[in-house]
C-alpha positions, 0 to 999 in steps of 0.5 A, a space after each residue: 547916382 549908382 550907389 548911395 550911401 545914407 547914414 541916419 539920425 533917429 527921432 525919439 519915437 523911433 521914426 527916422 526924422 533927418 538923414 544925411 547921406 553921401 553919394 558916391 557913383 556917377 554923381 557924388 556929393 551929399 544929400 540932407 533930408 528932413 521928414 515932415 511927415 511919415 510919407 513926405 520929406 524935404 531935402 538940400 543936395 548938392 554933387 558934381 562930376 568930373 570925367 576926363 576921357 583923353 586920347 580915344 582913338 577913332 577913325 573919321 574919314 578913314 584918318 586916325 584921330 584922337 578924341 578928348 572928351 571932358 566934362 565937369 559938373 556941379 549943382 546944388 538943389 531942394 528936393 521934395 520926396 514921397 515915400 511910396 508904399 514901401 519905406 524902401 522907395 521914394 519918388 523925388 522931384 527937385 530943382 537944382 541950380 548948375 553952379 559950374 558945368 561945362 563939357 567939351 569934345 575935342 578932335 585932334 589928328 592922331 598922325 601926319 597925312 599927305 594931301 596934294 603932295 603937301 604933308 601935314 603934321 598933327 600940330 599943323 592940322 589943328 583941332 575942332 573943339 565942341 564945348 557945350 554949357 547946361 542951362 543954369 536952372 534944372 528941374 529933377 525927377 527920379 526914384 530913390 532905393 533905400 535898404 537898411 543895415 542896422 538901425 542907423 544906417 541905410 544903403 540904397 541907389 537912385 535913378 533920375 533925370 535932370 532937364 537940362 533944356 537945350 545945349 548951345 555948342 560953341 565951336 572953335 578950331 585951329 590950324 589947317 581944320 579952322 573954319 570960317 567965322 561966317 560958317 558958325 551958325 551952320 555948324 552949331 545947328 
């Protein structure tokens, strides 16, 4: 995520025991953390992303083309973190389950063109779509940065990565751009 806002509650001895966070950024969601010791914590985290970049114009094989890219992903998981040297930095690892995940890339001709004297309209040409689905179990490793604002509020950020294993694309097409079913294994590589 790009930016994370944590709201915290304090333990009676002034040590933070629990944190409830709202994450806003590339990945948005909620984060709950319980401090086991001064340096170690466990947590529950859930979040998602939804991006729709439609109508990107690009030339493919010197033909004007529209590209639609959309992604949606929602996962939840458990985390274990260790505070490093300063309470402002934590190393976090986790195991997440992808509840829903789709990444789609669609190519659609933008205008008609002529081949051997025959004019094809965009709806006749059709489209090519590649759909990717990530693996369900996703290990995570990252760093959290925290900056206190008052006694009960922290502002921070996180940088991390999920291991999504190998995506297997599903290809589909229509119209003139259709390809034969026996070509599918070659195109998926």
